[in-house]
N, C-alpha and C positions, 0 to 999 in steps of 0.2 A: 383255613382261615377265611372268614367271610369278608365280603366287600366292605361292610360297615367297620369292621375292626381295622381294615387297611387304611381307611380314611381318617380314623381316629388316632392312628399312631403318630407319635411326635416325630418331627424331622430329625435326621441324624445330627448329633452335636458337632458343632464346628470347632476347629482348633482355636487356640488363643491368638494366633497370629493373623486371623482373618481380617481384623480391623486394620492392622498395619498393612496388610496386602492391598486392601482397597485404597488406603491412603497413598501408598507408594504408586499404585496404578494411576490415581488422579494426578499425582505430581509428575509422572512420566508423560501423561497426556498434555499437561501444561507446558512442559519442556519442548515437546514436539511442536506444539502450536507456536511457541515463541521462536524457535529456530527456523521453522518452515513458513510461517505466515507473518508474524509481527515484525521480526528483525529485518527481513528483506524489504518489507513495505516501508519501514521507517528509513532504511538506508537509501531507498529510491527517492523518497521525499526530500531528504537532505541533499541528494545530488541535484534534484530539480531546483531547490532553493539556491544552491551555489551557482548553477547556470544562470538563473534569473538575476542574481545579484551582480554577476560579471558580464552581462550582456551589454553590447554597445551598438551604436548606430550602424545600420547596414547588415546586422545579423538577421538570418532567416529564423522565424519563430512559428510555432504551432500553438494555437489556443485550445482551451478545453472544449470549445464548441466545434473545433475542427478547422477553423480558419487558418490558412497559411499565408504569411506575408513577410515583408521586409520591414524591420524596425526603422522608424523615421525619427521619432522624438521620445526621449525618456524623461519623465517627471518623477516626483516623489513616490506616488503610489499608482500611477497610470502610465501607459505608453501609447504612442500613436503609431499604428501599423498601416503600411501601404499594401493593399491587397491586390492591386493591379489597375491599370488604366487611370492613374492619378486619383484613385479612390482611397481615402484614408479613414480608418476607424479607430476610435479610442477604446482601449481595454484596460482593466485593472491588471496590475502585475500578477496578482494571484490567479488570473485566468490563463496564464501562460504555462503550457505543459512541457514544451521542449524548445530549446534554443539550438540553432544550427543542426536540424535533423539530417541524417545521412552523412554527416561529417565524421571522418575517421579520427579517432582520438590517438594521440601519440602515446606509446607505452614505453 
């Protein structure tokens, strides 16, 4: 058999289930992404939203920029945080990443 006939040969015929196999494989990849990436991230986001909605004056907070301070005043969409030495900074509530970090939750 010459090299030319080898390259001109048709590929082996695939079975009828090959289309279904690739479809099942793509579905399995989506399920893995959902349970290991999408679901935990949305669960964490809901937990942060609950913490932000339940915060009160005197709570320790961490912002998305890394500022740590004590909550002084809460308004509709913003908060006033005391970061130390009588220095107060106003942040949007959406910039708060954690409320009472290092606090042990009761289980």
